[in-house]
N, C-alpha and C positions, 0 to 999 in steps of 0.2 A: 156632652157634645161629641163623644168619641164614637158612638154607634151611628148607624144610618138613620137620620131623623126624618128623611123624606118618606119613609114607610109608616110614620106615626100618624094616626088619625085621632081626632078628639071630638067630643060632643059640641055641636054648633059650628063645625068646620064648613066653610062656604064652598060652592062648586068652583073648580079650578084653583083652589087654594091649597098650597103645599107647605108643610112645616120646614122651615130653614134652620131654626135654632131651638133647642130645648135647654133652658138654663135653670139649673137647680142650685141650691146653696152649697158652698164648699164643705168638704167633709169635716173641717175643724169645728163647724157649728154644732154638729151632733157629737163630735169627739169630746168637747168640753162637758156636755151633759152626760156622756157615758162615764167619764172620770168621776163626776159627782155621784152618779148612780152606783158605781162600784164602791166608792168611799162610804156612801149611805148604806150599802149592804154589809160592809165589813165592820163599820164603827160599833154597832151594838154588841159584837162578840167580845172584845176586851172589856166593854162596859158591864156586860152580864157576868163575866168572870170576876170582875172587881166587886160587884154588888153581892154575888153569891159568897165571896170570902168575907167581905166587910160586914154583911148582915147575917152571915151564916145561914143562907137559904139554900135548900136543896131543890133544884127545879124538877127533880123526878119524884118528889113527894107530892101527895095530893092535898097540899095545904092551900088555904085561901090566898095567901100572899103569892105563892108560886103560880097559881092559876091566874091571878090578876096580872102578874108580870108577863106570863105567856100571852095573855089576851092583848096587853099593851104592845108587846113585840110583834104580834100578828097584825095589829092595826098599823103599826109603824111600817112594816114591810109592805103592806098593801098600799099605803100612801106613797112609798118610794117607787114601787112598780107603776102606779098610776101616774105619778109625776113624770117618770121617764117615758112612759108610753105617750103621754100628752106632748112632751117636748119632741119626741121622734115624729109623731104625726104632724105637728106644726112645722117641723123642719122639712120633712119629706114631701109634704103636699104644697108647700110654697114653691111655685114654679112660674117661669115666664115661657110662654110659647110664642115664638116669632115666626110668622108665616111670610109669604111673599106679598101679603097685603096689609097685615096688621100685627100689633103686639097685644097679646092677651096675658094679663097679669092676674094669676090666681093666688090669692093670699088666704091661707088657712088661719083662723083665729080660734084656737081651742078645738074641741072635738066636733061641735055642732054648728060652727059659724064659719062661713066662707064668703069672701068678697072677690068678685071677678070684675076687672076693669079692662076695657078694650081701647086701643088707640090705632088709628090709621097711620101706617108708616110715613105717609106723606106729610103728616102733621108734626113730625119730630123736628125740632129746631136745633137741638144740641144734645150730645151725649157726653157725660163727664164720668171718668173713672176715678175713684178715690182709693188710695192705699195708705193706711196710717200705721206707723210703728214698724218695729223690726220683724215681728212675727209675720205680719201680713206681707211685708216686703219679701221675706225669705220664702214663704209658702205661696206667694203670688195669688193673693185673694184680696178682695175689698168690696167697695160699694159701687153701684152704677146709678147715676142720676140722669134721667131723660127729661129734658125741657120740651114742652109741647106748646102747640098753638091752640089746643082744645080747652075745654072747661077745667079739666084737672091739669093744672099747670106743670106738675112735676110727678113723674113716676120714680120711685126709689126701690131698688132691690139690694138688700144687704147680704154680705158674705158670698159674693160671686167669685168663682175661680177664674183666673186670667182676665181681670176686668178690662184692661186696655185692649186686648184682642177682641173681646166681646163688643166693646164700644166701637171699634173700627168696623166690625162685621155689621153692627146695627146701622152705622152711617152708610155703609155700602148698600145695604138693603133699602135704606131710605132713598138713596140716589136712584136705584133701580125702580122703586115704586113711583117716585116723582116723574121719571122719564116715561113710565108706562101710562101714568095718568095724562101726561102732556101729549102722548102720541096720537090718540083719536082726534083731539082738537086740531092738530097740525094736518092730519089727513083730511078732515072735513074742510078746512080752509083751502087746502090745495084743490080739492074737488070743486068747490065753489068758484075758485079763480079760473079753473079750466073751462067751466060751463058758462062763465060770464061772457056777454057779447063784446 
C-alpha cells in the first residue's frame, strides 16, 4: 500500500473503476518459510559429514554407496527448492484488490489452482481485524474478516499488515460506494417531484 495504487490495472477491471487498495500478505508469512528453507539447505551438510566419518564413505570415490547418497541429496535439495518456490508463489499471488466499486479476492492454491471471488463494496456489512499474540502485536499484522450480505457470507484474508488501518479504509470505501449507489436514486426522485403537476 506504499506505492501509488491508482495507476495499477488488472484483468477484468471495469470502466471508470480505479484501484484504491492493493493488500498483500505481511512479510512475516514468507520469512517463516525462508527460515525453514535455509535450515533445509544447511541441515544435510553436518549430516553428510557425520555419515562420511561414521560409515567411512568418501563422497569423491566412484562407489555405488557414494553415488546413491549424492543422488538422494540431489533429490532432497530439489524437493526443498520446489517446496520454497511453491510457498513463495502461494504467498506472493494471494492478493486483495479493492477498487472504488468492489473487492476482488485472488487466492492462489498451489502452482496451478487459483480462486477469484468478487464482492460489491456496498454489500459489506462489517469488517473485523484480528491480531493474536505478542509477535503479531509487535509487528502489527493479523487477519481481516469481512462480513457480507452476499452468497459468500465471509471473506477472510490472513497475515495482513496493519489490519486495523486496512479495516477502517475498507469501511470508508464501503460508505463512499453506498453513497454513490444511493445518489442516482435521489436525483431521479427529485426530477420526478419537480415534473409532477
